N, C-alpha and C positions, 0 to 999 in steps of 0.2 A: 945516861944521856937523855933517853926518851922520857924518864920520870921527871927530870929537871924541866924539860920543855912543857910537860903537862902541868907542872906546878906553877910555872910562870904564866901560863894561859889562865889558870884558875885565879891567880892573884890579880891579873888584869881585869877579868870579868867582875871580881868583887869590887875593885876600885871604881870601875865604870858604873856599877849599880849604885854604890854609895853616892857618887857624884850626881847621878840622875835624880835620886831621891831628894838630895839636898836642893838641887836646881828646881824641882817641881814644887817643893815646899815654899821657896822664895817667890815663885811666879804667881801673880794674882789669878784667881779663878776666872774672872772676866776676860783676862787676856787669853787664857787657854781656850775659852769658849769662842772668842772672836776669831782665834786662829783656825779652829775647827770649821767655823762658819765660812770664813774666807776660803779655806781649802775646798770646801764643798762647792762654793760658787765657781771657783776656777775649774773644778772637775766638770761641773755641768756646762760651763762655757766650752770646754774642750769637747765634751760629748755632743753638744748642739752644733758646734762647728763641724765635727765629723759627720753628723747626720745631714747637715745642709750640704756638705761637700758631696756626700754620696747621692743626695737628691739631685744636685746640679749635674752630676755625671751620668744620671739615668738617661738612656736613649729614648726619645719621644718622636712620634710622627707629627711634627709641627711643620707645616708648609705655608709659604706666603699665599694669602688669599687671592692675590692677583692671578696666580697660576691656576688655582682651583676654579675661579670664576670663568676663565677662558674655556674650561672643560665642562662647564655646566653644573658645578657644585655651588648652587645659589640657594636663597631662601625658598624659592618656589621652582624647583627643577622640573625639566621636561621628563616625564616618566611614562613607561609602558603601563597600560595600553592606550592611554588618552593622547599622548603626544608622540605620534609616529609618522613615518612616511606613508602617505595614502596612495601614491602612484606607483607602488612596487609591492610585490609579494614579500612578506617578511619571513625570515630575516634577510637583510641585505648581505652580500658576500664581500668581505674585506680582506685585502692582503697588503703587504708592503714590499717595495722593490728598491734595492740599492745598486750601486755601481757593480757591473759584472753579472747582473741577474736578469738582463733583458730577455734572454732565451727562456728562462723559467717563466717570466711574466707573460710572455706571448702564449706559451703553452697553457698557462693557467687560465688566461682569458678564453682561449678556444674551448677548454674543458668546461668552464662554468657557463659560457654563453650557449654551449651545445646541450648540456644536460640540465641546466637550471635557467632556462631562457626567461622566465617570468620574474627572476630575482635580479635586482640591480647589483652591479659589482663596482666597488670603489677600490682604486689602487692608490696607495700613498707612496709618493715619490720621495725616497730618502736621500737622493743625491745622484740621479741619473744624469748623464751628459745631455746636451741639447739634442744631439743626433738620436740618442736612445729614446728621449721623450717623444720626438717626432715619429720615430718608428713605432713606439708603443701606441701612439694615438691612431695610427693607421689600423691597428687591430682593435682598438677601443672606439669603434666607429658606430656606436649604437646609442640611442637615447637613454639606455639603461646602464651605460658604462661611463665612469668618471675617473679622472686622474687628479689627485690633490697633492700639491707640494706641501710637505711638512715644514712649517716655518720654525726653525730652531731658535730664532731670536726671541720667540715668545716664552721660552722655557730656560731653566738652568743649563749652563754650558755642557754639562756631562751627558745630557740627553742626545747630543750629537755624536757621542762615542758609541757607535753602532754595536760594537762587540759586547756591550753590557745590556743591550736590549731594553734600555729605559724608555725607548720610543714606543714599545709595544703596548704597555698599558695606556700610554697617552693617546695613540691613534684609535685604540679600541674604545676608549671612553669618548673621544671626539665623535666617532661614528655612532655610538650609542646615544649621544646627546641629540643628534639630529634625526636619527632613524628609529630608535627605540628597541631594535633587535639586530644583533650582529652575529654572523657566522664568520669567525676569523680563521683564515688558513694561511700558513706560510706559502710563499709563491712556488715552492717545489712540491706542494701537496696537491693531489687531485681527488675528485670524487669518482667513484666507480659507477654510480647510477644516479638517476634524478629524483628518486623518492626518498626524501629526508624526513618524512612524517614521524618515524619512530624516534629519531633524534630530537625533533621539535617537541614531541609529546613528553619525552623525558625531561628536557630542559625547562618546559613550562612548569613542572612540578617544583623545581628548586630555584629556577631562574638562571642556572648556569650548569653547563656540562663540558668537561674536558675530555678529549680523546686520549686513549692510552698508547697510541702508536708511537714508535720510537724513531729517532733520526736514522737517516741512511747510514748503514755500516755500523750501527750500534747494536749490541746484543739485546735480546729481549728480556734479559735478566732484570727483575725489578729491584730498584735500589730505594733504601729508606730516605726520607726527606733529610734526615740528619747527615747522611753520607754525602749529600750534594748541596749542603747549605752551610755557608761560613758561620761559625758560632756567634760572631758579633751581630749577625742579622736578627737572631732570636731576641736580643735585648730590646730592639725597637718595637717588637710586638709584645713586650712585657710577658714573655714566656721563657721556658727553659728547654734545653736540648732534649732532656730525658723524655719529655712529653711526646716527641715525634720519632722516637727510635724505631717504632714498628709501623709507622705510617708510610706507605709507598709514595714515591714521587710520581706525579702525573704530568705528562707533557702538555705544554700550552701551544703546541704547533697547530692544533685545530681545536677550536672551542666555540660553543654557541652560548650567547649571553642575551638575556632579556633585561632591559633597564627598569626593573620593578623597584619599588621603594626600598625593599629589603636589600636587593643586590646593590643598588646605588649607594646606600649608606654603609652597609656592613661588609661589602666585598670590594666594589670598585674604588671607593674613597680611600681605604687604607692601602690598597694596592697601588693606586696612583700616587698617594703621598710618599710611599717608600720609593717609588720610581723617581720622584722629584727631589729626593734627599740623597746626595751622592754617597754618604757614609752608610746609608741603609742598604741601597741596592748594590753598592760596590765597596764593601768594607776593605780596609787596608789589608793587603796581602791576598785578597781574593783573586782567583784565576779559574779559567774554564778548562784548562788542559792539565796533563800530568796526573790524571786520576789514579789513585791506588786502591782499587777495589779488593786487593788481596789482604787488606787489613782485617784483623779479627778483634772483636765481633764486627760483622759486616755493616752495622749501623754507625760505626765510627766515621768521622769526617774523612773523606777520601782525598782531600786537598783540592777538589773541584767544586766550584760554586756555580749555580745556575741562574744567578741574578734575578730577573723578574719572575722566572719560573719558581724559584725558591720562595720568593715573597708571596706569590699567589697561593702556593701550597700551604704556607703558614697561615695565611688569611682564611683559606677554606677549612683547614683543620681546626682552627680556633672557633670558627662560626658553626660548622656542622658537627664537629667532634672528630677527634683524631682516629676514631674507630669506624667512621661512617663514610669512608671514601666512595663506596658504591653509590651514594646519593648524588655525587657530582662527577662521576667518571663514566666514560662510554667504552664498552668492551669492543674495541675495533677488531680484535682478533676473531670475533664471532661474526660480525656483519661485513667486515671488509669494505666499509663505506669509504674510508680514506686510504690512500696509498701514496707513497713517495716516488718521486722521479729523480733519477741520477742526473748529474751534469751531462754525461755523454748522451743519454736519451733525449734530454731537453735540447741539446745542441742540434741533434739530428732533426727533431721535430721543427725547431725554429728555422733551420735551413730549408726544409720542404715548404713550410708556410710562407717564408719570405720569397722563395722562388715562385710559388703560386701567385703571391701578391704582385710580384714584378711582371709576371706573364700576363696578368689580367689588366694591368694598368697601361 
């Protein structure tokens, strides 16, 4: 039975071969050549279509110029050291306050105005109630203290989603544009002493320095940029995940920036551009909780994304080199310049300060 099947297959192959030979002999040579040519054309059309499709799908940092102009990205920008605030010691101190953070903001002002009295302090209001703004102004009662409302209408709608921190690059760049040098601190961060010359000197060398201190309640374990950055964000910066597997993530909760030409073009611009593109700063599926740091290897994506912090770490790694974190990071564990304040301590301090204010009024 098996031999009969093999014999039939051989017969079929022989017949098919004879048929093809006869068919090719009858076909004009020109027709065959034109068929080959046409086939090649179709192949290249398909290839070009595929290449164009891949090109169109590439993520790019393209932002509407109207947003960038508002923040000082123009043909002749204001840059350090020529265009700066002259009536204040530099850097100016900047923070941002949202609903529910009045107690932190008041403590922040007291800390800065006591230890850094020659530096102007700017508080960006991200959505405080009218009562909270009035109360904040009672403590911001100095010629060197300013409260600025962030106008969300000037920017893409996702900037108002405070949980993704798209506002942070925006307000830092805004302050840099009019002041020239900014020490940004989260409102629950304080300084331990008033001498910041070492931080200033380090920052002047590269134009930017980030503190390494961690959030309240977060372990001091260092995590790779890749473990806290959604894989899709890498595409916007035209880089791959592998490049950052051994680059530690540095916190942006306190950072000193000088608006030099290099920082303006190579660091602040791409950071702001990403912040203004929702798919860049907030890729589909990104979240900030539910971290799985038990995954091995530890540089694998933990499931947690740090939004603007992730973006800035990518920008800095690409500009300075992924192995040169020491150039732009501040070892706060050694100096203890910055420290965090818990909600409980901030509430107690606010109660005392408010009581003193009421008693003297």
